ROSE-4610 file (N, C-alpha, C; in Angstrom, 1 decimal, always signed):
// ROSE-4610
residu = [M/M/M/H/H/H/F/F/F/D/D/D/Y/Y/Y/C/C/C/T/T/T/T/T/T/A/A/A/S/S/S/L/L/L/D/D/D/F/F/F/V/V/V/L/L/L/L/L/L/D/D/D/Q/Q/Q/T/T/T/T/T/T/F/F/F/S/S/S/D/D/D/I/I/I/L/L/L/E/E/E/S/S/S/A/A/A/D/D/D/L/L/L/T/T/T/V/V/V/T/T/T/S/S/S/E/E/E/E/E/E/K/K/K/I/I/I/L/L/L/N/N/N/A/A/A/V/V/V/L/L/L/M/M/M/W/W/W/C/C/C/M/M/M/K/K/K/A/A/A/E/E/E/E/E/E/S/S/S/H/H/H/S/S/S/W/W/W/G/G/G/V/V/V/I/I/I/D/D/D/E/E/E/M/M/M/M/M/M/N/N/N/Y/Y/Y/A/A/A/D/D/D/P/P/P/K/K/K/S/S/S/L/L/L/F/F/F/K/K/K/E/E/E/R/R/R/L/L/L/Q/Q/Q/S/S/S/L/L/L/D/D/D/D/D/D/L/L/L/L/L/L/P/P/P/H/H/H/V/V/V/R/R/R/F/F/F/S/S/S/L/L/L/L/L/L/P/P/P/Y/Y/Y/E/E/E/L/L/L/L/L/L/K/K/K/R/R/R/L/L/L/E/E/E/N/N/N/S/S/S/N/N/N/L/L/L/S/S/S/K/K/K/E/E/E/I/I/I/P/P/P/V/V/V/F/F/F/N/N/N/R/R/R/L/L/L/L/L/L/K/K/K/E/E/E/A/A/A/A/A/A/S/S/S/F/F/F/L/L/L/T/T/T/S/S/S/G/G/G/L/L/L/I/I/I/S/S/S/P/P/P/G/G/G/N/N/N/E/E/E/P/P/P/I/I/I/S/S/S/R/R/R/F/F/F/Q/Q/Q/H/H/H/R/R/R/R/R/R/S/S/S/S/S/S/F/F/F/K/K/K/E/E/E/L/L/L/Q/Q/Q/Y/Y/Y/I/I/I/R/R/R/D/D/D/G/G/G/D/D/D/S/S/S/N/N/N/G/G/G/V/V/V/L/L/L/H/H/H/F/F/F/V/V/V/G/G/G/T/T/T/S/S/S/Y/Y/Y/G/G/G/S/S/S/H/H/H/Q/Q/Q/W/W/W/V/V/V/N/N/N/P/P/P/V/V/V/L/L/L/A/A/A/K/K/K/K/K/K/I/I/I/N/N/N/I/I/I/T/T/T/S/S/S/S/S/S/S/S/S/P/P/P/T/T/T/S/S/S/R/R/R/F/F/F/T/T/T/D/D/D/P/P/P/K/K/K/A/A/A/L/L/L/A/A/A/S/S/S/K/K/K/A/A/A/Y/Y/Y/A/A/A/V/V/V/W/W/W/S/S/S/T/T/T/Q/Q/Q/V/V/V/C/C/C/S/S/S/D/D/D/Y/Y/Y/M/M/M/T/T/T/R/R/R/I/I/I/W/W/W/L/L/L/E/E/E/L/L/L/Q/Q/Q/N/N/N]
num = [1/1/1/2/2/2/3/3/3/4/4/4/5/5/5/6/6/6/7/7/7/8/8/8/9/9/9/10/10/10/11/11/11/12/12/12/13/13/13/14/14/14/15/15/15/16/16/16/17/17/17/18/18/18/19/19/19/20/20/20/21/21/21/22/22/22/23/23/23/24/24/24/25/25/25/26/26/26/27/27/27/28/28/28/29/29/29/30/30/30/31/31/31/32/32/32/33/33/33/34/34/34/35/35/35/36/36/36/37/37/37/38/38/38/39/39/39/40/40/40/41/41/41/42/42/42/43/43/43/44/44/44/45/45/45/46/46/46/47/47/47/48/48/48/49/49/49/50/50/50/51/51/51/52/52/52/53/53/53/54/54/54/55/55/55/56/56/56/57/57/57/58/58/58/59/59/59/60/60/60/61/61/61/62/62/62/63/63/63/64/64/64/65/65/65/66/66/66/67/67/67/68/68/68/69/69/69/70/70/70/71/71/71/72/72/72/73/73/73/74/74/74/75/75/75/76/76/76/77/77/77/78/78/78/79/79/79/80/80/80/81/81/81/82/82/82/83/83/83/84/84/84/85/85/85/86/86/86/87/87/87/88/88/88/89/89/89/90/90/90/91/91/91/92/92/92/93/93/93/94/94/94/95/95/95/96/96/96/97/97/97/98/98/98/99/99/99/100/100/100/101/101/101/102/102/102/103/103/103/104/104/104/105/105/105/106/106/106/107/107/107/108/108/108/109/109/109/110/110/110/111/111/111/112/112/112/113/113/113/114/114/114/115/115/115/116/116/116/117/117/117/118/118/118/119/119/119/120/120/120/121/121/121/122/122/122/123/123/123/124/124/124/125/125/125/126/126/126/127/127/127/128/128/128/129/129/129/130/130/130/131/131/131/132/132/132/133/133/133/134/134/134/135/135/135/136/136/136/137/137/137/138/138/138/139/139/139/140/140/140/141/141/141/142/142/142/143/143/143/144/144/144/145/145/145/146/146/146/147/147/147/148/148/148/149/149/149/150/150/150/151/151/151/152/152/152/153/153/153/154/154/154/155/155/155/156/156/156/157/157/157/158/158/158/159/159/159/160/160/160/161/161/161/162/162/162/163/163/163/164/164/164/165/165/165/166/166/166/167/167/167/168/168/168/169/169/169/170/170/170/171/171/171/172/172/172/173/173/173/174/174/174/175/175/175/176/176/176/177/177/177/178/178/178/179/179/179/180/180/180/181/181/181/182/182/182/183/183/183/184/184/184/185/185/185/186/186/186/187/187/187/188/188/188/189/189/189/190/190/190/191/191/191/192/192/192/193/193/193/194/194/194/195/195/195/196/196/196/197/197/197/198/198/198/199/199/199/200/200/200/201/201/201/202/202/202/203/203/203/204/204/204/205/205/205/206/206/206/207/207/207/208/208/208/209/209/209/210/210/210/211/211/211/212/212/212/213/213/213/214/214/214/215/215/215/216/216/216/217/217/217/218/218/218/219/219/219/220/220/220/221/221/221/222/222/222]
x = [+59.6/+58.5/+59.0/+58.0/+58.6/+57.7/+58.4/+57.8/+57.1/+57.5/+57.1/+55.6/+55.6/+54.3/+53.4/+53.6/+52.8/+52.0/+53.1/+52.5/+52.0/+51.9/+51.5/+50.2/+50.3/+49.0/+47.9/+47.9/+46.9/+47.2/+46.4/+46.6/+46.4/+46.0/+45.7/+46.6/+47.9/+48.8/+48.7/+48.1/+48.0/+46.9/+46.2/+45.5/+46.2/+47.4/+48.0/+48.3/+48.5/+48.8/+50.6/+50.8/+52.1/+53.2/+52.7/+53.9/+54.0/+53.0/+52.8/+53.7/+53.6/+54.2/+55.5/+55.9/+57.4/+58.2/+57.6/+58.2/+58.6/+57.4/+57.8/+58.9/+59.1/+60.1/+61.5/+61.3/+62.7/+63.2/+62.3/+62.5/+63.6/+64.6/+65.5/+65.3/+64.2/+63.5/+62.8/+62.9/+62.1/+63.1/+62.5/+63.2/+62.7/+63.3/+62.7/+63.9/+63.1/+63.8/+64.5/+63.8/+64.4/+64.0/+64.9/+64.5/+63.6/+63.6/+62.4/+61.1/+60.8/+59.4/+59.3/+60.3/+60.1/+59.8/+60.1/+59.7/+58.2/+58.0/+56.8/+55.8/+55.9/+55.2/+54.9/+56.0/+55.8/+55.1/+55.2/+54.5/+53.0/+52.5/+51.3/+50.5/+51.5/+50.6/+50.7/+51.4/+51.2/+50.0/+49.7/+48.6/+47.3/+47.3/+46.3/+45.7/+46.7/+46.4/+45.3/+44.5/+43.2/+43.7/+44.9/+45.1/+46.8/+47.5/+48.9/+49.5/+50.4/+51.2/+52.6/+53.3/+54.8/+55.2/+56.3/+56.5/+56.4/+56.8/+56.8/+55.2/+54.4/+52.9/+52.4/+53.1/+52.6/+53.5/+54.6/+55.1/+54.6/+53.9/+53.0/+51.7/+51.4/+50.1/+50.4/+51.7/+52.3/+52.4/+52.0/+51.9/+50.5/+49.8/+48.6/+47.8/+48.7/+48.1/+49.3/+49.5/+50.5/+50.6/+51.6/+51.9/+50.5/+50.2/+49.2/+47.9/+47.7/+46.5/+46.3/+47.7/+47.9/+48.1/+48.8/+49.1/+48.2/+47.3/+46.5/+47.1/+46.3/+46.7/+47.8/+48.4/+49.6/+50.8/+50.6/+52.0/+52.9/+52.8/+53.6/+54.4/+53.9/+54.2/+55.4/+55.7/+56.6/+58.1/+58.1/+59.3/+59.9/+58.9/+59.3/+59.6/+58.8/+58.8/+59.9/+59.9/+61.0/+62.5/+63.0/+64.4/+64.4/+63.4/+63.6/+63.7/+63.6/+64.2/+65.7/+66.3/+67.6/+68.1/+68.0/+68.2/+69.6/+70.7/+72.0/+71.8/+71.1/+70.9/+70.4/+70.0/+69.3/+70.3/+70.3/+71.0/+71.2/+72.5/+72.8/+71.9/+71.6/+71.1/+69.6/+69.0/+67.6/+67.4/+68.7/+69.0/+68.7/+69.3/+69.3/+68.2/+67.2/+66.0/+65.3/+65.3/+64.5/+64.9/+65.9/+66.5/+65.7/+65.4/+64.8/+63.1/+62.8/+61.5/+60.7/+59.3/+58.4/+58.3/+58.6/+58.7/+59.8/+61.1/+62.2/+62.2/+61.3/+61.3/+60.4/+59.4/+58.0/+58.3/+59.1/+59.0/+60.7/+60.9/+62.2/+63.0/+62.4/+63.1/+63.4/+62.5/+63.0/+64.3/+64.2/+65.3/+66.8/+66.4/+67.7/+68.4/+67.3/+67.8/+68.6/+68.0/+68.5/+70.0/+70.3/+71.5/+72.5/+72.0/+72.9/+73.1/+72.2/+72.5/+73.2/+73.2/+74.1/+75.5/+75.7/+77.1/+78.0/+77.1/+77.5/+78.0/+77.4/+77.7/+79.0/+79.0/+80.1/+81.6/+81.1/+82.6/+82.6/+81.5/+81.3/+81.3/+81.2/+80.8/+79.4/+79.3/+77.9/+78.0/+76.5/+76.6/+76.7/+77.1/+77.5/+76.0/+76.3/+75.1/+75.0/+73.9/+73.9/+73.2/+73.3/+72.3/+72.5/+71.8/+71.7/+72.6/+73.5/+74.5/+73.6/+72.6/+71.8/+70.9/+71.0/+70.4/+71.2/+72.6/+73.7/+73.9/+73.6/+73.6/+72.4/+72.9/+71.8/+70.8/+69.6/+69.1/+69.0/+68.0/+68.0/+67.4/+67.7/+67.2/+66.5/+65.3/+64.5/+65.1/+66.3/+67.1/+67.9/+68.3/+69.6/+70.3/+71.5/+72.5/+72.6/+72.8/+72.6/+73.7/+75.0/+76.2/+76.6/+76.7/+77.1/+78.5/+79.0/+80.4/+80.6/+79.9/+80.1/+78.7/+78.8/+77.3/+77.4/+75.9/+75.7/+76.1/+76.3/+76.7/+75.4/+75.2/+74.1/+74.0/+74.4/+73.8/+72.8/+72.0/+71.4/+69.9/+69.0/+67.6/+66.8/+67.2/+66.4/+66.8/+68.2/+68.6/+67.9/+67.9/+67.4/+65.6/+65.3/+63.6/+63.3/+64.3/+64.3/+64.6/+65.1/+65.6/+64.6/+63.5/+62.5/+63.3/+64.1/+65.1/+66.1/+66.4/+67.5/+67.1/+65.9/+65.3/+65.3/+65.5/+65.6/+66.4/+66.7/+67.2/+66.7/+67.5/+67.0/+65.9/+65.1/+63.8/+63.6/+63.7/+63.4/+62.2/+62.3/+61.0/+59.9/+60.0/+58.9/+58.2/+58.8/+58.3/+57.4/+57.9/+57.7/+56.1/+56.2/+54.9/+55.3/+56.8/+56.9/+57.2/+57.7/+57.7/+57.3/+57.0/+56.6/+57.6/+58.0/+58.7/+58.3/+58.2/+57.7/+58.9/+58.8/+59.7/+59.0/+59.7/+58.9/+59.3/+60.4/+60.5/+59.6/+59.4/+58.4/+58.9/+57.8/+58.2/+59.0/+60.0/+61.0/+61.8/+62.4/+63.2/+64.4/+64.5/+65.5/+64.8/+63.5/+62.6/+61.8/+61.8/+61.2/+61.4/+60.5/+60.8/+61.5/+61.0/+61.8/+63.3/+63.6/+65.0/+65.9/+65.0/+65.6/+66.1/+65.0/+65.3/+66.0/+66.4/+67.3/+68.6/+69.4/+70.6/+71.6/+71.1/+72.1/+71.9/+71.1/+70.8/+72.1/+72.8/+73.9/+75.1/+75.3/+76.2/+75.8/+74.6/+74.0/+73.6/+73.4/+73.3/+74.9/+75.7/+77.0/+77.5/+77.2/+77.7/+76.8/+75.8/+74.9/+75.3/+76.0/+76.4/+77.6/+78.6/+79.8/+79.8/+78.8/+78.8/+78.0/+77.2/+76.9/+77.6/+78.6/+79.7/+80.8/+80.9/+81.7/+81.3/+79.9/+79.5/+79.6/+79.3/+79.4/+80.6/+81.8/+83.0/+83.5/+83.1/+83.2/+82.8/+81.2/+80.6/+81.4/+82.0/+82.5/+84.0/+84.7/+85.7/+85.7/+84.4/+84.2/+83.3]
y = [+11.0/+11.3/+12.0/+12.8/+13.6/+13.0/+12.3/+11.4/+12.2/+13.5/+14.2/+14.6/+15.2/+15.7/+14.5/+13.5/+12.5/+11.8/+11.9/+11.3/+12.3/+13.6/+14.5/+15.3/+15.5/+16.2/+15.2/+13.8/+12.8/+11.5/+10.9/+9.7/+8.6/+8.7/+7.6/+6.7/+6.8/+6.1/+4.6/+4.9/+3.9/+2.8/+3.2/+2.2/+1.4/+1.7/+1.2/-0.3/-1.8/-2.7/-2.7/-3.9/-3.8/-3.7/-4.7/-4.5/-3.2/-2.6/-1.2/-0.1/-0.3/+0.6/+0.3/-1.0/-1.4/-0.8/-1.1/-0.6/+0.4/+1.5/+3.0/+3.3/+2.9/+2.8/+2.5/+1.4/+1.2/+1.8/+2.8/+3.6/+4.2/+4.3/+5.2/+6.6/+6.7/+8.2/+8.9/+8.3/+8.8/+9.9/+10.9/+11.9/+12.4/+12.5/+12.9/+13.9/+14.6/+15.8/+14.9/+13.9/+13.3/+12.0/+11.2/+9.7/+9.5/+10.3/+10.3/+10.5/+10.9/+11.1/+9.5/+8.8/+7.4/+6.5/+6.7/+6.1/+6.5/+7.6/+8.0/+7.3/+7.4/+6.9/+5.2/+4.6/+3.1/+2.8/+3.4/+3.1/+3.6/+4.7/+5.0/+4.0/+3.6/+2.4/+1.2/+0.9/-0.5/-0.4/+0.8/+1.0/+1.6/+1.7/+2.2/+3.5/+4.2/+5.6/+6.4/+6.9/+7.9/+9.3/+9.5/+11.2/+10.8/+11.9/+11.9/+12.0/+11.0/+11.0/+11.0/+11.4/+11.2/+9.8/+9.5/+8.1/+8.5/+9.8/+10.1/+10.1/+10.4/+10.4/+8.8/+7.9/+6.6/+5.8/+6.4/+5.8/+6.1/+7.2/+7.6/+6.6/+6.4/+5.4/+4.2/+3.6/+2.4/+2.6/+3.6/+3.6/+2.7/+3.0/+2.5/+1.0/+0.8/-0.3/-0.9/-2.4/-3.1/-3.3/-3.5/-3.5/-4.4/-5.6/-6.3/-5.4/-4.7/-4.1/-2.7/-2.1/-1.0/-1.3/-2.0/-2.6/-3.6/-4.2/-5.3/-6.5/-6.3/-7.3/-7.1/-5.6/-5.2/-5.6/-6.1/-6.2/-6.9/-7.9/-8.6/-7.9/-6.8/-6.2/-5.1/-4.9/-4.3/-4.6/-6.2/-7.1/-6.6/-6.6/-6.4/-4.9/-3.9/-2.4/-1.7/-2.0/-1.2/-1.2/-2.4/-2.5/-1.5/-0.9/+0.1/+1.3/+1.6/+3.1/+2.7/+3.8/+4.0/+4.8/+4.0/+4.4/+5.0/+4.5/+5.2/+6.4/+7.1/+8.4/+9.4/+8.9/+9.9/+10.2/+11.6/+12.0/+10.9/+10.9/+9.9/+10.4/+11.7/+11.9/+11.3/+11.4/+10.8/+9.5/+8.8/+7.1/+6.8/+7.5/+7.3/+7.3/+8.5/+8.6/+7.4/+7.0/+5.6/+4.3/+4.4/+3.1/+3.0/+4.2/+4.5/+4.2/+4.0/+4.4/+3.0/+3.2/+1.8/+1.1/+1.7/+0.9/+0.0/+0.7/-0.2/-1.5/-1.1/-2.1/-3.3/-2.8/-4.0/-4.5/-3.9/-4.5/-4.8/-6.1/-6.8/-6.2/-6.2/-5.8/-4.5/-3.4/-2.2/-1.9/-2.6/-2.8/-2.8/-4.0/-4.8/-3.8/-3.1/-2.4/-0.7/-0.4/+0.9/+0.4/-0.6/-1.1/-1.2/-1.9/-1.9/-0.3/+0.5/+1.5/+2.6/+2.4/+2.8/+2.4/+1.0/+0.5/+1.0/+1.0/+1.7/+3.2/+3.9/+5.1/+5.5/+4.7/+4.7/+3.9/+3.0/+2.2/+2.3/+2.6/+2.3/+0.8/+0.3/-1.1/-1.9/-2.5/-2.9/-4.3/-5.1/-6.0/-7.3/-8.4/-9.6/-10.0/-10.3/-10.9/-10.2/-10.5/-9.9/-8.8/-7.9/-6.6/-5.9/-5.4/-4.3/-3.1/-2.9/-1.8/-0.4/-0.6/+0.8/+1.2/+0.6/+0.7/+1.6/+2.0/+2.8/+4.0/+4.1/+5.2/+6.2/+7.6/+8.4/+8.5/+8.9/+8.8/+10.3/+10.1/+11.6/+12.5/+13.7/+14.6/+15.9/+16.4/+17.3/+18.6/+18.7/+20.0/+20.0/+21.1/+21.5/+22.5/+22.3/+23.2/+24.4/+25.6/+26.9/+27.4/+27.2/+27.8/+28.9/+30.1/+31.5/+31.3/+31.7/+31.8/+33.5/+33.8/+35.4/+35.9/+37.1/+37.9/+37.1/+36.8/+36.4/+35.1/+34.1/+32.8/+31.9/+30.8/+29.9/+29.1/+29.7/+28.9/+29.3/+30.6/+31.3/+30.9/+31.3/+30.7/+30.9/+32.4/+32.5/+31.5/+31.6/+30.5/+29.3/+28.8/+27.4/+27.3/+28.3/+28.6/+28.7/+29.7/+29.8/+28.6/+27.7/+26.5/+25.3/+25.5/+24.7/+23.7/+24.2/+23.4/+22.5/+23.0/+22.1/+21.5/+21.6/+20.7/+21.2/+22.7/+23.1/+24.5/+25.1/+26.6/+27.4/+28.3/+29.5/+30.4/+30.7/+31.6/+32.4/+33.7/+34.8/+34.3/+34.0/+33.5/+34.5/+35.5/+36.6/+36.6/+36.5/+36.4/+35.0/+34.0/+32.6/+32.3/+33.6/+33.7/+32.6/+32.5/+31.5/+32.2/+33.5/+34.3/+35.5/+36.5/+37.8/+38.4/+39.7/+40.6/+41.9/+42.5/+43.7/+44.4/+45.8/+46.7/+47.5/+48.1/+49.4/+50.6/+50.6/+52.1/+52.2/+53.4/+53.9/+53.0/+52.8/+52.1/+53.0/+52.2/+52.8/+51.6/+52.0/+51.0/+50.4/+51.0/+50.3/+49.3/+49.3/+48.5/+47.6/+47.4/+46.7/+45.2/+44.3/+43.2/+42.3/+42.6/+41.9/+41.7/+43.3/+43.5/+43.1/+43.2/+42.5/+41.1/+40.3/+38.8/+38.6/+39.2/+38.9/+38.7/+37.9/+37.6/+39.0/+39.9/+40.9/+42.0/+41.6/+42.8/+42.7/+41.7/+41.7/+42.6/+42.5/+43.2/+44.9/+45.0/+46.3/+47.2/+46.4/+47.2/+47.6/+46.7/+47.3/+48.1/+48.2/+49.5/+50.6/+50.6/+51.9/+52.3/+51.5/+52.2/+52.5/+51.7/+52.5/+54.0/+54.1/+55.3/+56.4/+56.0/+56.8/+57.3/+56.3/+56.7/+57.7/+57.2/+58.2/+59.7/+60.0/+61.0/+61.7/+61.1/+61.7/+62.1/+61.6/+61.9/+62.8/+63.0/+64.2/+65.5/+65.4/+66.4/+67.0/+66.2/+66.4/+67.1/+66.9/+67.4/+68.7/+69.0/+70.4/+71.3]
z = [-114.0/-113.3/-112.0/-111.4/-110.6/-109.1/-108.5/-107.6/-106.3/-105.8/-105.1/-105.5/-106.3/-106.8/-107.1/-107.5/-107.7/-106.4/-105.5/-104.1/-103.1/-103.5/-102.4/-103.0/-104.2/-104.8/-104.9/-104.9/-104.7/-104.0/-103.4/-102.8/-103.7/-105.0/-105.8/-105.9/-105.8/-105.9/-105.1/-103.9/-103.0/-103.7/-104.6/-105.6/-106.3/-106.9/-107.4/-107.1/-108.0/-107.6/-107.2/-106.4/-105.9/-107.0/-108.1/-109.4/-109.9/-110.2/-110.7/-109.9/-108.7/-107.8/-107.5/-107.4/-107.3/-108.4/-109.7/-111.0/-111.0/-110.3/-110.3/-109.6/-108.2/-107.2/-107.9/-108.7/-109.4/-110.8/-111.3/-112.4/-112.4/-113.4/-113.5/-113.8/-114.3/-114.7/-113.3/-112.2/-111.1/-110.3/-110.4/-109.6/-108.3/-107.2/-106.0/-105.1/-104.4/-103.5/-102.2/-102.0/-100.7/-100.4/-99.9/-99.9/-99.1/-98.0/-97.1/-97.4/-99.0/-99.4/-100.1/-100.6/-100.9/-99.7/-98.6/-97.4/-97.0/-97.0/-96.7/-97.5/-98.6/-99.9/-99.6/-99.4/-99.1/-98.1/-96.9/-95.7/-96.1/-96.7/-97.2/-97.8/-98.7/-99.7/-99.1/-98.2/-97.5/-96.4/-95.9/-95.2/-95.6/-97.0/-97.9/-97.4/-97.1/-96.4/-96.9/-96.4/-96.7/-96.4/-95.7/-95.6/-95.9/-96.1/-96.4/-95.1/-94.6/-93.4/-94.1/-92.9/-93.0/-92.1/-92.2/-91.3/-89.9/-89.5/-88.2/-87.3/-88.3/-88.0/-87.9/-89.0/-88.9/-87.7/-87.4/-86.2/-85.1/-84.8/-83.6/-83.5/-84.8/-84.8/-84.2/-84.2/-83.8/-82.3/-81.6/-80.2/-79.9/-80.8/-80.3/-81.2/-82.0/-83.0/-83.7/-83.7/-84.1/-85.7/-86.1/-87.5/-88.3/-87.7/-88.4/-88.7/-87.5/-87.7/-88.3/-88.5/-89.2/-90.6/-91.2/-92.5/-93.1/-92.5/-92.7/-94.0/-95.2/-95.8/-96.8/-96.5/-97.2/-96.3/-94.9/-94.2/-95.0/-95.5/-96.1/-97.2/-97.9/-98.8/-98.4/-97.1/-96.7/-97.0/-96.8/-97.0/-98.4/-99.2/-100.7/-101.3/-100.4/-100.8/-100.0/-99.0/-98.1/-98.6/-99.3/-99.9/-101.0/-101.5/-102.6/-102.1/-100.7/-99.9/-99.8/-100.5/-100.3/-99.0/-97.7/-96.5/-96.3/-97.1/-97.0/-97.6/-98.1/-98.6/-97.6/-96.6/-95.5/-94.8/-94.2/-93.1/-92.2/-91.6/-90.5/-89.4/-88.9/-87.6/-88.0/-89.1/-89.4/-89.2/-89.7/-89.6/-88.1/-87.3/-85.8/-84.9/-85.5/-85.1/-85.8/-86.9/-87.3/-86.6/-86.3/-85.6/-84.1/-83.5/-82.4/-82.4/-83.8/-83.8/-83.5/-83.4/-83.1/-84.6/-85.7/-86.9/-87.2/-86.6/-86.5/-85.4/-84.3/-83.3/-83.7/-84.4/-85.0/-86.2/-87.1/-88.3/-88.7/-88.6/-88.9/-90.0/-91.3/-92.5/-92.2/-91.7/-91.5/-90.8/-89.6/-88.7/-89.6/-90.1/-90.9/-92.0/-92.8/-93.7/-92.8/-91.9/-91.0/-90.7/-90.2/-89.9/-90.9/-92.0/-93.3/-93.8/-93.7/-94.2/-93.2/-92.0/-90.9/-91.2/-91.2/-91.6/-93.0/-93.8/-95.1/-95.1/-94.3/-94.0/-92.9/-92.3/-91.2/-91.8/-92.7/-93.1/-94.5/-95.3/-96.8/-97.3/-96.3/-96.7/-97.0/-97.9/-98.2/-97.7/-96.9/-96.3/-97.2/-96.6/-97.6/-98.0/-99.4/-100.1/-101.6/-102.3/-103.8/-103.9/-102.9/-102.8/-104.0/-104.8/-105.8/-105.7/-106.3/-106.2/-106.0/-107.0/-107.0/-105.9/-104.7/-103.5/-102.9/-103.0/-102.5/-103.4/-104.4/-105.3/-105.2/-105.7/-105.6/-106.8/-106.4/-107.7/-108.4/-109.4/-110.0/-109.1/-109.2/-108.3/-109.2/-108.5/-109.3/-109.0/-108.2/-108.0/-109.0/-109.6/-110.5/-109.8/-109.7/-109.2/-110.3/-110.2/-111.2/-110.6/-110.9/-110.2/-111.1/-110.5/-111.1/-111.3/-112.9/-113.2/-113.6/-114.2/-114.8/-115.3/-115.2/-116.1/-117.5/-117.6/-119.3/-119.4/-118.2/-118.6/-118.6/-119.0/-119.3/-118.0/-117.0/-115.7/-114.9/-115.3/-114.3/-114.3/-113.7/-113.5/-114.9/-115.3/-116.5/-117.8/-117.8/-119.0/-118.9/-117.6/-117.2/-117.6/-117.4/-117.7/-119.3/-119.9/-121.0/-122.0/-121.7/-122.6/-122.0/-121.2/-120.8/-120.2/-119.3/-118.3/-118.9/-120.2/-120.9/-122.2/-122.2/-123.5/-124.7/-125.1/-126.4/-126.3/-127.7/-127.6/-126.7/-126.1/-125.3/-126.1/-125.7/-125.8/-124.8/-124.9/-124.1/-123.0/-122.0/-120.8/-120.9/-120.9/-120.7/-121.9/-123.1/-124.4/-124.5/-123.8/-123.8/-122.8/-122.1/-121.0/-119.9/-119.7/-118.6/-117.3/-117.2/-116.2/-116.3/-115.1/-115.3/-114.4/-114.9/-114.2/-113.9/-112.8/-112.5/-111.9/-112.1/-111.5/-110.7/-109.6/-108.8/-109.6/-110.5/-110.9/-112.2/-112.4/-113.4/-115.0/-115.8/-116.9/-118.0/-118.3/-119.3/-120.0/-121.0/-121.6/-120.5/-119.4/-118.6/-117.6/-117.6/-116.8/-117.8/-119.0/-119.8/-119.4/-119.2/-118.6/-119.9/-121.1/-122.1/-122.2/-122.1/-122.0/-120.6/-119.6/-118.3/-118.3/-119.2/-119.1/-120.3/-121.1/-122.5/-122.1/-123.1/-122.7/-122.8/-123.7/-123.9/-122.8/-121.9/-120.9/-120.0/-119.6/-118.4/-119.4/-120.6/-121.3/-121.4/-121.7/-121.9/-120.7/-119.5/-118.2/-117.8/-118.1/-117.5/-118.2/-119.6/-120.5/-120.1/-119.8/-119.2/-118.1/-116.9/-115.9/-116.1/-116.9/-117.2/-117.8/-118.8/-119.2/-118.1/-117.4/-116.5/-115.7/-115.1/-114.1/-114.9/-116.1/-116.7/-116.9/-117.0/-117.3/-115.8/-114.9/-113.5/-113.1/-113.5/-113.2/-114.1/-115.2/-116.2/-115.7/-115.0/-114.5/-113.0/-112.4/-111.2/-111.7/-112.6/-113.2/-113.5/-113.9/-114.5/-113.6]
């Protein structure tokens, strides 16, 4: 499941019961672009947010309200849900900002988890106890690195889209109506979107360029 979309497109997730929300956070299929998104969602769920807020906004709210008035009946849920946030995956600079936040000063479990994460990042050691090792491992990311190796390889964006992100054999994404390609040049066989997106295009275009340069060289010789 794509956690970012589910928690930003709608705030309906705050209506989930704690067990269901906790199961989602523990799911091995959960994908997220940043652990900060998990933190934001946990805080919003615990305060039954009616608007989307980042942790920074919620931290500002704590200048005028204590945790009990802000999180109300879900205050104790912070103790259960915050450990699902993999703080050790956050950038060290962000951890330091969080350590100086009102959230850290007012919520003991928040402060403890931050110190544990900072210790892990600096020494690689996990605090004593039977903490699940998964808390210090990366989640599945919604990003995929597409590393160029050579023209016509299977690592490009068009190949990735043409296989529905790796779920089936390649189909020209233009024919599958998954992408649109437009050209500023006049319509011709050289600007046909289907040809531009095809696997044969890299080889075909290289040959066309080679033939063109050969013709120019011959004309110059004459």
